[in-house]
C-alpha angles and dihedrals in degrees: 000000000000093000090078092049091052090048094237090144087067095054109116134179096256096150090227120142116263129169116215127183115207130193142140138236137186138241124204129205118226111297094006122134095186134056118294100173135003128226116211107202132190123182133183108251096214101047096025089223128139113270099174141350123190127186122214138164122267089259093069116078135201118299140147087237089081093067139075100235128168142193109290095033115129109198124202109208139167133231094285089075098060090127119129092194091067100027098054097052091047093051089043089058091057102271127124135216137213102191135175096236121223109200091194096060105036131037123222125193144213136188118259125215089277094053092253120141110243134177114257119245099216098192091057093040094052094044088061089060090062096218091309124125115251148161117247121195112228142164124236109208138193125163106321095337124099122180126195111235140157132238112209107206117202121180116223119239113264095259094048091043090056090048091050091052091052091051091049091052091048093050090052092048091051088057093047094253140111115242113246119235090241090057092049092049094050090049088067091066136069108217117194118189116202138170091204108108114257088236088067100033118038124197092256093049093045091054092048092047093050091052088061087065085085087082091077089057088056091050090052091047089052092051090051097044100041101031103022086227092165095057112084117198094196139062122269118272093011121130088241091057092055091046091048094051094045090047092052092050091048088050089054094049094047090050090052094046092051090049091052092048099044101034103033094139095041097052104086122201133225093250092071144023112312122219100180146359119245091242101103094037092052091046092053092047093045091052090048091052091047091052090050092051092049090050090057093073108174112261098197113088096227091055091046090056091051092046094050090047091053093052096042122110117275117246112277139164095252112061124215111273119263136166117292117255096251090058091047089051091052091050091051091050092050090050090054091051091048094239099107124108092183 
């Protein structure tokens, strides 16, 4: 249903350049502390508008396979997408990636002096850079396919490198392990894997481009704050849960469409100077939509009953306060005598 609203049916293989940021978020049912559903979100980097949102169960992880992507799309993705089985087919179709590379979860390869494909030892490779940023040619492989890519390696400043080491040690401790020195060393680097040729995307530009990926986090934060999209008021796998999620997403899209229509000149894009964020505009529009929905109170009695049931208090041990029985008895007696004004 929402595909038409997002305009996905109009997506064509034009071969034109398009930057897309992809990330995920979670939704919890009432009382849950862990993930109930996942939201898979893609936004346009230039306009910062929603391009696609998919809903899945908590059993389905992050993957490019969730998205409608075409030739010419350059996707900015984080470490959760270190998956050759989805990356290689996408690049093979004409897309490109800018990915925060995790050397612990995905192998990359290079050719040795005999022309044989070997796995890269990243600790050794980075030590040769001597704490200097650099571009390293690599191969991304899956099945019989191998794709030439580049890893842009950027060392963290001393303060942030020390902080990264502490976090790596803490993660290991939480799992009952001791962090290996190799892990600690790699934590001091930002590794960005890209299929965009180094002639078009330098190391400095790749690092700057990846930092812009933060914009999708702000979009998710806006969806949570303004629309409470991560708070599910229904039980998992129920029809009401699906209706609730679809309704929230429709709410988000309508809010965005109204903003684009009414504030075309005010909404600045990422390809020029920016005067404001959409936060206050979206909040005003969302409140306006909410007021309109509340004003449309159902006129038919059967819908009124359902509506009142949906807004009633949930069952709890302590009931809502009411008059004590002796007072109620006195009121009934006065009514019988015809002297009650209650």
